[in-house]
N, C-alpha and C positions, 0 to 999 in steps of 0.2 A: 418685557423689553422689546420683544418682536413687534408688539402692537404700538410701541412708543407711548405707552400710558404711564403717567406719573401723577403724584398727588399725595395728599395726606388724608388718612381715615382716622377719626377719633372713635374709639370703642369704649363704651361704658361697661365695666365688669362689676358684678357683685360677687364677692369672695366669701365663701362660707367659713365656718369655724375650724375646718381642717385645712384651709388654704386652697381649696378647689374652687374653680369658677362655677358659680351657681347659675349665673345668667350673663349673657353678653349681647350687646346691641350697638349698632352703628348710631352715633349721635351727630356725626359730621361726615358726610359722604365725600369721596374723592371725585365723584361724578362718573366713575367707572365701576360697573358691577363686579368685574373680576377682582379688582383691587379691594373693594369692600368685602367680598367673600373671603379673600386671602387673609385680610386682617381679622375677620371674625373667627376663621379657622385657627389662626395663631393664638388669639386670645383664649379661645375655648380649650386649647391644649396646654395653656400655661398653668403653673402652680405658683403659689405665693406663701409667704409666711403669714399666718393669720394675724389680723389686727387684734390687739388685746388692750383691755382696760382693767387695771388692778389685778393683772394676772389671769383674767378670764378672756378667752377668745370670743370675738363677736363677728357677726356679719359686717362687711364693709363694702363701700363702693369707691371705685376709682375710674378716672378717664385715662385711657392709654392712647397716645398718638402713634400711629404707624405711618412712617414716611416711605413712599416708593418714589425713587428718582432714577434717572437714567445716567447721571454723571458720577455715580458711586460715592456721593457725599451724604 
């Protein structure tokens, strides 16, 4: 906020069979390295319910948008 940086970062995560993040990468940058790094850090610390097919957990991929804005919305 002090730097007046805002934007959206899209992070692609690969989630393993236990629901942990196996890999995380920025696929759409905000244009600000601090925001991109904050989004990656948040994604890597996240946990998920594993994706399952026929009751078996599988690796899965998702794109997560992280929005950083100055107006609180």
